[in-house]
C-alpha positions, -999 to 999 in steps of 0.1 A, spaced: 0 0 0 13 34 -9 15 63 15 -10 82 -6 -35 53 -5 -31 50 33 -36 88 38 -67 87 16 -81 59 38 -75 81 69 -91 111 53 -122 90 44 -125 80 80 -120 116 93 -87 107 110 -58 133 113 -34 133 83 -3 149 71 0 166 36 5 142 8 16 150 -28 13 122 -52 39 131 -79 61 100 -80 52 90 -115 64 123 -130 101 130 -121 101 166 -133 70 175 -113 84 155 -84 115 177 -84 95 209 -84 72 197 -57 102 186 -35 118 220 -40 86 237 -28 81 214 1 116 217 14 110 254 20 77 247 38 86 218 61 114 206 83 109 170 71 97 157 38 92 119 33 91 105 -2 77 71 -8 89 57 -42 85 22 -57 118 3 -56 123 3 -93 113 39 -99 148 49 -108 141 83 -123 119 93 -94 145 79 -69 172 99 -85 151 131 -84 142 126 -48 177 116 -37 192 147 -53 171 168 -29 175 146 1 199 144 29 188 109 38 174 80 17 159 50 33 159 18 13 137 -10 28 143 -47 23 132 -79 39 153 -110 44 139 -124 12 165 -129 -16 143 -112 -42 140 -81 -20 177 -81 -14 184 -84 -52 160 -54 -59 177 -34 -31 211 -42 -47 200 -27 -81 186 5 -64 216 9 -42 241 5 -71 220 31 -91 221 56 -63 258 51 -57 265 57 -94 249 92 -90 277 101 -66 255 123 -44 278 140 -19 252 153 5 229 123 6 233 95 32 217 62 21 206 36 47 190 2 44 161 -6 66 152 -42 74 114 -43 71 87 -69 67 112 -94 82 96 -127 93 93 -134 130 103 -170 129 138 -181 142 148 -191 106 138 -156 93 157 -139 120 188 -160 113 185 -152 76 181 -115 85 214 -116 105 231 -132 75 216 -106 51 227 -78 74 263 -91 75 263 -95 37 250 -60 31 276 -46 55 304 -65 37 292 -48 5 295 -14 21 258 -8 27 249 10 59 220 -8 77 200 7 105 201 -14 137 163 -14 141 141 -40 124 105 -37 114 91 -72 117 62 -85 95 34 -86 120 -4 -89 115 -7 -53 128 7 -39 95 -23 -55 77 -46 -41 103 -30 -7 97 -36 -10 59 -72 -20 64 -81 6 91 -59 35 82 -46 36 118 -9 41 125 10 14 143 10 35 175 -28 38 173 -32 0 174 -29 -25 202 4 -43 194 31 -34 219 59 -52 200 52 -35 167 48 -1 184 81 -5 202 98 -15 170 85 16 152 94 38 181 129 23 182 133 29 144 122 65 147 145 71 177 174 57 156 165 80 127 163 110 149 197 102 163 211 98 128 196 131 118 210 149 148 245 136 139 241 150 104 234 186 116 
């Protein structure tokens, strides 16, 4: 589910929302929109499909931080690899790129695979955040209801999300 779809669901249910611009399919318009938004907001979040290379390039050029999610699944890791290589080829000096382990299974085997993937990515020079966003039923509930994870009743998922945000805030503070 895209961020725009999730926000639309929240709006339909009269829940509080943040501003959303749906420009990812037009790189030129995306660039102009990002330029306008960066003068209006302290933080702009851009949600782009993994293989949207033109959009990724446009957003990354105007970003100080790019988050690239992947799970422990080999297909996800391969997709991440392509996007990472593409970004690195752009040689963006003011953009930090971080991998986020997301939708990771909760079984022992999935967690072992995650650890191996983390090690492999680090060996390839990719920076991976410490936090993990595990694949829990609550994410589906969030997609169905429009509620954010902190608005739902899953303490584990809420703690994982809060840990992730705390880590991002610490990274952002180091960059300033």
